[in-house]
N, C-alpha and C positions, 0 to 999 in steps of 0.2 A: 771823576766822581762815581760814574756808573761802574767802572772797573773795581773801584774800592768796595762799593756796596755789594757787588756780586761775590767777590772773593772773601770779604770779611763779614759783611752783612750785620754789622754790630756784633762782632764776635765776643762780646762781653758775656755771651750766653751762659757759660758754665764754669767761669773762673773760680768761683767759690762754692761749687757744689761738692761738698766733701763727704756726703753720706755720713756726716758726723753723728747721726742718731745712734750709730753703732760703732763709734770710734773707741769704745771700751775704755772710758776714762774713769772707771771706778777704782783704779789703783790708788792707794793712799798717797797723800801729799807729805813728802818727807822734808825735814828741815835740811838746810845746807850742811853737808858733811864731806869728809874726805873720800878718796877713791875706795878705800876699803869699806867704809860705811855705805857708800853708794852701791857697791857690789852686793853687800849683804842685805841691805834694807830695801833696795829698789830693783836692781837688775835681776837678781835671782827670783824674788817673788813675782815680779812682772813677767819674767820669761815663762815660768811655770803656769801662771794664771792664763796668759794669752795662748799658750800652747794647748792647754786643755780646752780652752774656749774655741780654738780654731779646728781642733781635731774632728768633731762631728761633721762640720761642713765639708772638709776634705774627704773623709771616709765615705760619706753619703754620695758625693759626686763621683768618686771612683767606682762605687757600686752602680751608679747610673750608667757610667761608661761601659762597665762590664755587661750589664743587662742589655744595653743597646747593641753590643757586639754579638751577644748570644742571639738576640732577636734577628739581627741582620744576617746572621750565619745560618740559622736553622728555621726561622720563621720570617722570611723576607717580606711577606705580604701582610704580616700582622703587626703593623706599626702601633696599634693601640696598646700593645704590651709596654713599649717604651714610654708612651704618653701617660699611661696609668701609673707607671713607676715614678715618672717625673712628677706627676701631680701629687702622689702620695708622699714622696720624700720631701717635696717643697712644702706641703701642708704641715708635715711634722716639724720641719725646721722653723716655720713661721709660728707654730703653736708654742714651741719651746723657747723661741727668742722673744716674741712679743708677749708682754704681760697683759696688755689690754688692746683694744682697737681692732679685734678680729672682725667685728661686724661691719666695719668700714670696707674691708677688703671683700667680704662675702657679698655685700650689696652691690659693689662695683662689678664684680664678676658676673653676677646674675643679670644685672641691667644691661651691661655691654653685650653679653652673649645674646640676649633677647633682641636688642637693637640690630645687631648684625644679622640675625636670622630674619628679622622683618625686612632688612634691606635687600635680601635675596628675592623677596616677593615684589616689593615696590622699588623699581629702579629708575623710572623716568621722571616722576614729578618731584621727588625729593633727593637732595644730595646727602645721603646718610653718612658719607665720610666726614663732611663738615659738621653734621648734626652730632655724630658720636664724638668727634674731637672736641667740639664746644661743650658737650655734656660732661665729658671726662674732666675738662679743665674746671668747669663750674662745680662739679662734684668735689674736687679737691679743695676748692676755696670754701665751699659751704661747710664741709667737714671741719675745716680749721676754725671757722666762725662758731660752729655749734659746739665743738669740744671745749668745755670749760676748764678742764685740767690741762695746763700747758705741758706737764711732764708726760702725760699719756700721749699727747699729740707729738711731742718730741720723739717718742719711741716709734710711732707708727708712720710718721711723715715720710721717711725715706723709702719704706716699703711701698706705701701708697703712691708715691711719686713714680717709682719704677713701673708699677701697674698701670698708672695713667698713661705714661709714655708708650707702653706696649699696646694699650687700647687704641691710642691715636694712630700709631703706625700700622696696626692690624687693619683698622677700618679703611685707611687710605690704600694699603697694599691690595686688599680684596677688591676695592673699587677699580684699581688700575690693572691688576693681574687676576683675571677671572678664573684662571686655572687653579688658583688657591682655594676656590670654593669647594672643589672636589676633595681637598685635603682638610677642610675645616669641619670640625665636629665638636661636640661637647667635650670629648676626652682630649682631643688635640688642643682645643682652646685652653682647658684647665692645665694641661701639661705645659703649655707655653707660658701661661700667666704665673704658674707656681714652680717653674723650673728651678730646682735647688741651686743651680750654678749662679743664678743672678737675682733671685726673688728677694733676697735680704740686702746684700751690699751692692747690687748691680754687677756689671754694667747693663745698660739697655741693649737688647739685641732684637732684630726684626724676626717676624714669624718665619720668613723664608730661611733666614740663617739658622733658626732653631730646627726647622724641618730638615734642612740639608745636613746639619751636624749630627742629628740623632737618628736619622732614618736612612742615610746613605749606605750603600752596600760595602761590606768589608770582606776581602777575599780570604784572609787567613788570620789566625791568631799567632801572636809572637810577643815575647817579653820586650817591651819597648823601653830601653834605658833612657832615651831622650825624653820620653813622656814623664818618667819618674824624676829625671834631673830638672826638668822645667818646673815641676810642682815644688821640689825642694828649694830651688833657687827663689821662686816667688815667695814661699813661706818664710825663708830665712830673711829675705829683704824686708818683708812685712814686719816681722818681729824686731828686726834691727831698727826700723823707722819708729816703731812704738817705743822702744827703749830710749832712743834719742829724744823723743817727744816728752816722755814721762820722767826720765832720770837725769837729763842734762842739767837741770836747774839745781840738782842736789850738790853739785860740785862747783858750779859757776854762779856766783851770787852777783846779779846785775842790778840789785836794788839801788845802789848808790852810783851806778855808772851813768854815762852820758845818755840822755833820753833817747837818742837815735840808736844807741847800742841796745838799750832795753827794748825798744820797738822792734828792732831786727830779731832779737831773741824770741820775742812773742810771735812774730810773723813766721820765723823759722820753725818754731814748735808747732804752729798751726799747719804749716805745709807738711811737716813730717807726719802729723796725724792723718793728713789726707793721703800721703804716700802709703801709709800703713793700710788703709782701707783699699786703696787702688791695687796694691800688690796682693792683698788677700783676695780681692775679686778676680785678679788674674789667675791666682792659684785655683780658685773654685771653677773658673771657666776651663782651664786646662785639665783639671781633674775630671770634669764631666765629658771631656773629649770634644768640646765645641771647636769648630774650625777656626783657624787663624784669621783675624780680621785684616784685610789688605785694602781698605777703602782709600779713596784719593787723599783724605786728610793725613793718613799715615805716610803715603808716598810723598806728600808735600813736605813732610818733616825729614825726608831722606832717612827713614828708619831702616836700619839694617840689623837691629838687635832683636827683631820680633821672633826670629827663629830660635833665639836663646831663651826667651820667656814664654813663647807659645801663643800669647795673646797680649795685645797692647791696650792698656787703659790710660796709663800716664807715662810721661817722659820727664822724669825729674831733672835730667841734665839740661834740657831745653828751658826749664823753669828757673833753676838756680843760676844758670849762665845764659840769660836770654839774649837773643839778637833783637827781638822786638816784642811788643805786647801781643801782636798777632800770633807769634810763635807760642807765647805763654798760654793764651786762651785755647789754642788747639791742643797743646801738649798736656793741659791740665786734666782734661777728660775727653779723650778722642771719641768714644762712642756717643756721648751726649752732643758733642759738636756735630757729628754726622747726623744725628737725629734732627737737630734744629735746622741744619742746612738742607737736608733732603726733604723733610716732611712739612716744615713750616716756611722757610724762606723761599724755596723753589716752588712750592705749591701756591704761594701768594704773589710771586713775582709777576705773573701775567696781569695782575690787577694794579701794578705800579710798583716801582722799586722802593719809593719812600714808604708806601703802605706795607710792603713786605718787610722792610727793615724795622719799622716801628712795631708791627705786630709780632715779629720774631723776638724783639726785646721784651715786649709785654708777656709773651708766652714763656720766655726764659725766666722772667722775674716771678710770674705766677707759679711756675713749677717749683720755685724755691720757697714759696709761701708768702704770706702777708707780713714781711719783715723789712722794716725801714733800713736796717743795716745792710742787708743783701741788695735791696733796690738801689741804695746810694752807691754801693760798691760797683754794681754792674753798670750803672749809668756813668760813673766816673771812668771805668775801663772803656766803655763804648766811645765816649767823647775823646779820650786820650788816644785810642786806636785810630780814630778818624784824623785827628790832628797829626799824629805821628806819620800816618800813611802819606798825607799830603805834603808835609815838610820834607820827608825823605825822598819823595817822588820829585819834588822841585830841585832838591840838592843834587840828586843823581843827574838831572838834566843840566844844571849849571856847571858842575865839575866833571860831568861825564864819568862818574864813579859808581862802583858797586855798593851803593848804600841804601838800596831799597829794603822794605820790610822783609822781603823774602830773598834768600841768597840767590845770586846769579849763577848760571851754569859755568862750569869750568871746562875749557877756557870761555870767558865771556866775550861775545861778539858785539854787544850793545854799547859798552863803555870803554873808554881809553884807560881809565885807572882801575886796575883789578883789585882783588881782595887784599893783596900784600903790599899795596902802595901806601905811603905815609899818610896822605890825605884821607884815603879810604879808611885806614885803621883809626885815625883820629876821630872822624865823624861817627863811625860805628861804635867807638868807645864811649863817646858822649851819650849816645842813645842807650848803650848798655847800662851806664850809670843811672840814667833816668828810669830805666826799667827796674833796676834794683831799688831805687828810691820809692817808686810806685808800689812795688811788692811789699816793701817795709811799711809804708804809710797805710796801705789798704789792709794788710794782714795784721797790723797792730791792734785793730778794733776787735779781732776775734780772740779775745783773751780766754784761754782754755781754763784758767784758774778762777774765772769769775763765777759767782753763784748764779748769774743770769743765764749761763750757758744753756741749761735745760729749760728755762722759762722764756727764752728769747731776749735779745738785746734791745734796749729801748732807744728811742730817738736821742734822749739826753746822753746815754752812755756813748753812743757813736760820736756825737759832736764833742764830748769831753775828750775822748781819745785823740781826735783830730786837732782839737784846740791845743793840746799839749805839744803837738808837732807843728804848731803854727800854721796849719792848713797849707803846708809847703807844696804838696802835690797839686792842689787846686790853683795856687798862685802860679806854679810852673805851667799848668795847663793854660792859664790865661796868657802868659808870656809866649807860650808856644803858638797859640792861636794868632796873637798879634804878629809874631815873627813870620808865620805862614802867610798872613795878609800882606805884610810888607814886601816879602820876596816874590 
């Protein structure tokens, strides 16, 4: 049990964090048509719309990378040049992207900066890292409660969420690593919070990663074709995912199909919209020259493709062809998984494993907002992950087979039945099917065509969607728990 809690810690954390506030779903809804009509009426206009939409983000971050090179080359001790440019570019992007809600960000920046400065003075009596973390979380919740226009909140929520996560990690990092205080200033703080590489779409990055990426010394200038290739690859994959999400239903009419086919189509469209945002955020991170992330969560996925993309936010292959739900939640958003594991779970683990797991789940849910749909989804994923972990652990001991939630090393010295044995393939195939059913069942409630998307899905909407699928995932969850208890 303790091993599961440490490695997984209720890894329902970020499965449905899509940054969908900026998933760019204002492309028109087209009626079912043939391939020619789809190409003319959906693919072409969608391609040009999103290309022009993405262009400022990429160009600005390429400019940031160029400025950081100039600064490191000719003004190595003047890091404020890069910080100021980062702040200015990020501020412009937020102003042009957000129609309303700028005051929420401004108030958070001012208040968090002042609290961190006060923490430098008073260090013994108060734990300002906990105070700032709690304040940032409460600020996010209060803003959602006070904002009466759901459409305004829908647009600002994703940006504010990233800012809150940065505030929490910054407060904890400064408490743990006091050398960061020498590099902390109003301009470095604003440059970090408004970094154009991730202030809109994410991903979250730590203050240390930001400093190392933008202020490290560079010995020479050269035209880096790998840098340009990584940007192009991420951009093209991002556009391709959006076209799949927006235009697939113009040729495939699932209205009269089996309900599970319809549910899978809805869930797949939702996942593609998430991949669109994730690849776009990878493109902006690479454009800005931020360092490749090689945290333990990426290594645990055995990722070898990072060098091709430059930065890893999402692993679509591990989601579409999952080994386990644990793989899915890590691959869905690697940086947020790292944030919750490093700053929430591990920080709270000394106070008790159960408390750490529970508060990690609460933090994850609150970061996503006061939304029943997300809370129900995250809770279901958390319980399913726990049941799956225990069942597979027991089956691996009974059959001495490589059927754990994580892949065994090759060759495996712990089990007699390796990955290519019939029994191992059979058991892993069953759990693969269960993962696909869960992804379909949980993703079906995120109906992209629903008018409730920008206003938030209601309790009734979520239950109606699951009722149409006969609550299959929850019934299977109960059976899985009983099976775990029996064996």
